[in-house]
Every structure is written in structure tokens, then in C-alpha cells.
C-alpha positions in Angstrom: 96.9 108.4 49.5 97.9 105.9 52.2 100.1 106.7 55.2 102.3 104.7 57.3 101.3 104.2 60.9 102.7 106.9 63.3 103.3 109.5 60.5 101.4 112.5 59.2 100.4 113.0 55.5 103.0 114.8 53.4 101.9 117.8 51.2 101.9 117.2 47.3 103.4 119.4 44.7 100.0 120.8 43.7 99.4 121.7 47.3 102.7 123.5 47.6 102.0 125.6 44.4 98.6 126.6 45.6 100.1 127.6 48.9 102.7 129.8 47.1 100.1 131.5 45.1 98.1 132.3 48.2 101.1 133.8 49.8 101.9 135.9 46.8 98.4 137.3 46.6 98.4 138.6 50.2 96.9 142.1 50.5 98.7 145.1 52.1 96.5 144.6 55.1 98.0 141.2 55.6 101.5 142.7 55.3 100.6 145.2 58.0 99.3 142.5 60.3 102.5 140.5 59.7 104.5 143.6 60.7 102.5 144.1 63.8 102.9 140.5 64.8 106.6 140.8 64.3 106.7 143.9 66.4 105.0 142.0 69.2 107.4 139.0 68.9 110.1 139.0 71.7 113.5 139.8 70.6 115.6 136.8 69.9 112.8 134.5 68.6 111.2 133.8 65.4 107.5 133.9 64.6 107.4 130.2 65.2 109.0 130.6 68.6 112.4 129.2 67.9 115.5 131.0 69.3 117.9 133.1 67.2 121.2 134.5 68.2 120.9 137.9 69.9 122.8 140.8 68.3 126.1 141.7 70.0 125.6 143.7 73.1 122.0 142.8 73.4 121.2 140.3 76.2 119.4 137.2 75.1 115.9 136.2 76.2 115.6 135.0 79.7 114.8 131.3 80.1 111.3 130.6 81.4 111.2 130.9 85.2 111.0 127.4 86.9 109.8 127.4 90.5 112.1 125.5 92.7 110.9 122.1 93.9 111.3 123.2 97.5 108.5 125.7 97.0 105.9 122.9 96.6 107.4 121.1 99.7 107.2 124.2 101.8 103.7 124.9 100.7 102.6 121.4 101.7 104.4 121.6 105.0 102.9 125.1 105.6 99.4 123.6 104.9 100.0 120.8 107.3 101.2 123.1 110.1 98.2 125.3 109.6 95.9 122.3 109.8 97.6 121.0 113.0 97.3 124.5 114.6 93.6 124.6 113.7 93.1 121.2 115.3 95.0 122.2 118.4 93.0 125.3 118.8 89.8 123.4 118.3 90.7 120.8 121.0 91.8 123.5 123.4 88.5 125.3 123.0 86.6 122.0 123.5 88.4 121.1 126.7 88.7 124.6 128.2 86.2 125.0 131.1 83.8 127.8 130.9 84.9 131.0 132.6 83.2 131.9 135.8 80.9 134.9 135.9 82.3 138.3 136.6 83.2 138.6 140.2 83.0 134.8 140.8 86.1 132.7 141.8 86.8 129.6 139.8 86.2 126.4 141.6 89.5 124.7 142.4 90.0 121.0 141.9 89.0 119.1 145.0 91.9 117.7 147.1 92.2 114.0 147.4 89.7 112.9 150.0 91.1 111.2 153.2 90.5 107.5 153.3 91.4 106.7 156.8 90.6 107.9 160.3 87.9 107.6 162.9 85.2 109.6 161.0 86.9 110.3 157.6 84.2 111.3 155.1 84.6 110.4 151.5 82.6 112.4 148.9 80.3 110.1 147.0 81.1 107.0 149.1 78.3 105.9 151.5 79.4 104.5 154.9 77.5 102.0 156.9 76.0 103.3 160.1 78.7 103.7 162.7 81.5 102.5 160.4 84.5 104.5 159.3 86.3 105.0 156.0 88.8 102.3 157.0 86.6 99.6 158.4 84.1 98.4 161.1 84.9 99.4 164.6 83.4 97.5 167.5 83.8 98.5 171.2 84.7 101.7 173.0 86.6 104.2 171.1 88.8 105.0 174.1 89.7 101.4 174.9 93.3 101.0 175.8 94.0 98.2 173.3 93.3 98.6 169.6 93.1 95.5 167.5 93.0 95.7 163.7 91.9 92.6 161.8 92.2 92.5 158.0 90.0 89.8 156.4 88.8 88.6 153.1 85.5 86.6 153.1 87.0 84.1 150.5 90.3 83.6 152.3 90.6 80.1 153.8 93.0 81.2 156.6 90.7 84.0 157.5 88.0 81.4 158.1 90.4 79.5 160.4 91.2 82.6 162.3 87.6 83.7 162.7 86.4 80.3 164.0 89.3 80.0 166.4 89.6 83.6 167.7 86.2 85.2 166.9 84.9 84.3 170.5 88.0 85.9 172.0 87.6 89.1 170.1 83.9 89.3 171.1 84.8 88.9 174.8 87.5 91.6 174.5 85.0 94.0 173.0 82.2 93.2 175.5 84.5 93.6 178.5 85.8 96.9 177.3 89.4 95.7 177.2 89.8 96.4 173.6 88.3 97.9 170.5 88.4 95.8 167.3 88.3 97.2 163.8 87.6 94.8 161.0 88.8 95.7 157.6 86.9 93.6 155.0 89.1 93.5 151.8 88.6 92.3 148.2 92.0 90.8 147.5 90.4 87.5 146.4 88.2 89.0 143.7 90.7 87.7 141.2 89.9 84.2 142.2 86.1 84.5 141.7 84.2 85.0 138.5 81.5 87.0 140.4 83.8 89.2 142.6 82.6 87.3 145.6 85.0 89.1 148.1 83.6 92.5 147.2 80.0 91.3 147.3 80.5 89.6 150.7 82.3 92.6 152.2 79.6 95.0 150.9 77.0 92.8 152.5 78.9 93.1 155.8 78.3 96.8 155.5 74.6 96.1 155.2 74.8 93.8 158.3 76.2 96.8 160.3 73.1 98.9 159.3 70.9 96.0 160.4 72.9 95.6 163.7 73.7 92.0 163.1 77.5 92.3 162.9 79.7 90.4 163.8 77.1 87.5 164.0 76.7 87.8 160.2 80.5 87.6 159.7 80.6 84.3 161.7 77.9 82.8 159.6 79.5 83.9 156.4 82.8 82.2 157.3 81.0 79.1 158.4 79.4 78.9 155.0 82.5 80.0 153.1 82.5 78.7 149.5 85.6 77.0 147.9 88.3 79.4 146.8 88.3 80.0 143.1 84.6 79.4 142.6 81.6 81.7 141.9 81.0 82.3 145.6 77.7 82.4 147.4 74.8 83.8 145.4 73.0 86.9 146.7 70.1 84.9 147.7 72.2 82.8 150.0 74.0 85.9 151.5 70.6 87.4 152.2 69.4 84.2 153.8 72.4 84.3 156.2 71.7 87.9 157.0 68.1 87.0 157.9 69.4 84.1 160.0 71.6 86.6 161.9 68.4 88.8 162.5 68.5 91.3 159.6 65.2 92.8 158.4 63.7 93.5 155.0 66.0 96.5 154.2 69.0 94.1 154.3 67.8 92.4 151.0 67.8 95.7 149.0 71.1 96.8 150.4 72.8 93.6 149.3 71.3 93.5 145.9 72.1 97.2 145.2 75.8 96.7 146.2 75.3 99.8 148.2 78.7 99.6 150.0 80.8 98.3 147.1 82.7 101.7 146.8 83.3 101.6 150.6 85.0 98.2 150.2 87.1 99.5 147.4 88.2 102.4 149.6 89.2 100.1 152.5 91.1 97.8 150.2 93.0 100.7 148.6 93.9 102.2 152.0 95.1 98.8 153.3 97.3 98.4 150.3 98.8 101.9 151.0 99.4 100.8 154.6 101.5 97.9 153.4 98.9 95.1 153.9 99.4 92.6 151.2 97.8 89.4 152.6 95.0 88.2 154.8 94.4 87.6 157.6 96.6 90.4 159.0 96.4 91.1 162.7 97.7 94.1 164.6 97.6 94.9 168.3 98.3 98.6 169.0 99.8 98.8 165.6 102.2 95.9 166.0 101.8 92.8 163.8 101.3 89.4 165.6 100.8 85.8 164.7 97.4 84.7 163.6 96.7 82.5 166.6 94.4 82.8 169.6 97.3 82.4 172.0 99.3 85.1 170.3 96.3 87.4 170.4 95.7 87.0 174.1 99.3 87.4 174.9 99.6 90.6 172.9 96.5 92.1 174.5 97.8 91.4 178.0 101.1 93.0 177.2 99.4 96.1 175.6 97.0 96.5 178.6 100.0 96.6 181.0 
């Protein structure tokens, strides 16, 4: 027998008669099983599961319970919150420092180190021999006149000031009339692909160790490279140090950048003190013009 697509086969008359005979010949045991099944069937339904009206006064069957949609949402949210809490606890445990041993006191965070002053130590930052955290002081510490000179080895105007007033500053230090503190800065690093300002200033610290400062500074300004270029290579800086009289240890000091952190410290302190350009010249804390005449006049006034 053929069927149409999407339909099931229909039973024939012979099949129906056979089915009737089978039903009629059911045994008493079958009847008993049928009765038991009927007893187990919920009230208000047929054996096929279809609904029938409930008798008067008898409540009908409850509809199947359907969980609200919000239950699923709440379950997901709960799972996310639990996961977030677990991650937070894990991160907290990872970053929590170990407890000190019984009876020991926890080590407090170190206070910010001082970065200025005559002998201000800076943890982890090496200072050149006789230098301070704020610069290179030449002359007697108790001199009546204090001169501060902020320089950058790649600054063109610093070169002009050094060549014009360097001899005057040397004479003031030698005579004991003033003490001079040079503050080598790294403002012009942004104009050099090799951070020449920092390299040159760090080499100045090496020159202090070698006792060839300020002669080394004068030679560096005389050989100042063009602004915005790569700057002098280390070999040339070392050669100028040797020309000033430095020994073998100067080479290693320059190549190791031993005093680069010191230069960063000086530059940061100068910025905090309001210095934003070079050269900057102070006599007893008062800013003056960057000329030799203005320098001499300010020293005379300060000396009284």
C-alpha cells in the first residue's frame, strides 16, 4: 500500500477485526492489570492522558508547575557573583604580603627619600664623591655667597654662559668669595635619540670622582654637539675626560652609566623647585640675568 508524503499508514478493515478479537479474548489477569492501571491514573485524566471534567466539588488536576523565567536569570547571576567573589579572594591572597613571624613588627613602607640638601642620602642612588643629591658643590661650604647654576650639556645658551662666565665662577670659588653648585639636568633628552643630556651629566659625576671637574665641563661645552642630534659618543666623552686628566676608572664609570639615577634625581628636584629652563642662575636664592656682568654685580651685593 502506498502512502502520501507526511502521513502515516491507515489500518485496514482486516486489521481492525483482528484487533477486536484480541481485545475480546483478554484474560481476567489482563482485566486486573487494567483495573490496577486505572487505579494509578490521576483523577481527571483518561488512560491516554487527556483531561476529563472533574466531578462537582472535586478540584481538578493541577497544571504542571512551570519554573518562572527569573529563576534561570537569578541562577546565572548568582553563579557570576560567586565566580567574581572567588577571583577577588584569589587576587587578594596573591597580593597580600606574608605575615611577620610572631612577635615581629611588620616593616612599614619607606618614606619618600629626601632629594635635596647638603648631604641628603638617597637609597639606591649612588652619589659622586663629594657631590650632593642636588648637584656638584665647589668651594667652601660656609662661603657667604651661594651660587646655583642649572645647566644642560646640550643647551646652546648654557654653552654661551659657560664660555663667558666659567672663568669668573672659578675665580670666585678659588678666592673663597662664593661656593658654586652646578646642577646638571637632562631637559634636552627629548631632542636627542641617545639621551645625550643624561649621558653627559652622568659623565660629569664620573669626572668628580676623577677630580677633573670643572675642567671636564669646560671641555664638554667646547665640544658641544648640535642640538637635536645623537650627541657625542661615549668614546669621545671618555677622550675628553682623559684630556682633562681622568684615569682608567673614568672609562668604566662612563660606559656603565653609574650616575644616571643621580641625574634623574637632580632633574626631578629642579622641576619641583620651579626650574623649567636652562641656564638658570641664582645668587643667594635670587634669580639673575645670565651674563657675566650681572653675575659679578649680584655677588658684590650679596657679599655686602
